[in-house]
N, C-alpha and C positions, 0 to 999 in steps of 0.2 A: 504494499499500500504506500502511498506518497507521504513524504516528509513535508510537513507544513512549515516552511521557512518563515512565513509571515508571523505565525503564532510564536515561534521560537524567538524571533526578533521583538515582537510585541511584549513577550514575557521578559526578555532582557531589558528592554527599556523601562518597563514598569519596576523591576526589582534591582537593577544595577546599583542604585545608590541607596538602597535599604535592604531589609530582610523580609521574606515571606514568613509570616509566623507558622505556617504549616510544616516548615522544615527547621531542623536545628541550625544553630550558628556555630561554625567551626573555627572562627577567627582565633580562639585561644587553644585550639587543639591541632595546630599545623596550618591552619588557613581554610578559608571558605571557598576558594576559587573553584575547586572541582565540584564541590556541592552546587554551586551556582550554575556551572556549565551543565551538569547532569539535569538540573531543574529545566534549563532552557531547552536542551535536547529532548526531554520528556514532554515539554510543552508542544514541541513540534511533531513528536512521534506518538504520544499518547499510550505508549506501551512500555511496561517495565518487564524485566526478566527475573521471575521468581524461581527459576530452575534450581538454584543452588545458593546457599547462604554465603559460599565462598567465591563461586565463579559467576554468580548472577549480577544483575544491575537493578536495584531497586531501593527505595527508602519508605519505610513505614514509621519509624521513630528513631530518635538518637541511638537506642539499644537494639534496633531491628533494622539493619541496613546492610547492603553488600559492600565490600571494600571498594569496588569500582565506582560506586556512587560518589565517594568522598576522597579517594586517593588518586592522584594524578597518574602514577605509573599503572595502577590497577585499571583506571579508565582506558588508557591507551591500549593496554593489552586486551581489554574487553572489546573495545571498538575493532580491533584487528581480527578478532575471532569470527568465524563464518558460521552460519546456520544457527543463530540464536535470536530470541526475541529482542525487540528494540530497534534503535537506529542502526542501519547497516550501510556500509560504504567502503571507502578505501583511502589510503593515504594519497595526497596530491601535492601538486607544486603550489607555490604562492600565487602563480598566474592563473591557476584553474580553481582555486578555492572561492566559494560563494558565501555571501552572507547567510548566517545560520550554521555554518561549518564550525568545527572545533579547532582551536589553535593551542598548541601545547609548546612551551618553551624548555629548552635544555641548556645545561652548562657545558664546559669544555670536555667533561668526561661523558657527554651525551645522556646525563642523568636529568630526567624530566622534574621540573619544579614548579611550573605554573600553568594553569589552564584558563583559557579565555574563549569567548564567542566572537566570531567574526562578524562585524556589522557592516563594513563597506569593503568592496573588493579591490584587488590590485588595480592601479598602482598606488592608490592613496588609502592603505589599509587602516581601518580603525577597529577597535575591539571594545567589548564590554566585559567587566571582570569583577570579582569580589576579592576580599582580604584588604587590598587598597582598592576601594570601590571606585569604578570608573565607567563612564558611558562615553563612547566616541573618543576614546584615547588612541592616538596615533601609534601603531606598532613600532614606529621608529623612536618613540620615547622610551622604549624598553632597552635594557642592556641584556643580551643573551648571545649564546654560541650558536644556536640553531633554533628555528621555528618549525615545528611539525604540524602540518595541516591535514585534518581529516575530513573528506568530503562525504556528506550524507547523501546517498543515493535513494534511500527510502526506508521503510520500516517493515520488519518482519514481525508477524503476530505469533 
C-alpha cells in the first residue's frame, strides 16, 4: 500500500518543536530523535510491526516498545530488512531522497548517532528532528561524516 508522505510531513511539522503526549520523551534517555522519526514514519505508513519485541517496530508505552522505534542503529537495521510490516524501501542517494524519507547521520567510524525526517529535497535539503528540536533546518548546518538516506517506497501490512 502507498506511503502517505503528506501525512508524515504534516505530523513532523505539527510535532517537530514539541512533544506528542501519546509517546514518551527520550531526551534524557539518549535522545528523542529516532522516536520522532518513527512517529513520522508511522503517521505516513499507519502500520506498526508487532511480530517481535526484539526485531519489530512498534510503540505502545515507555515500557512496551521495540528497540527499532527509539534506537537509531536499530531503526536503520529494521528499515533494511525485507518482508516485514511497516514502511518499506531502500537506501538511496541524497539526490533521489524525497520529503518524508528518513535521514540518519554517522560519524567517522560510520556509527549512526542521529535520525531526522527529510522535509525538502536536494539540492536545498531541510530536515525536522527532535532532541535539539528543529523544523526546516538545513542539513548543511549539521556536522557529520556521512548522511544515510532511506527512501520509503510504500507500506507492507
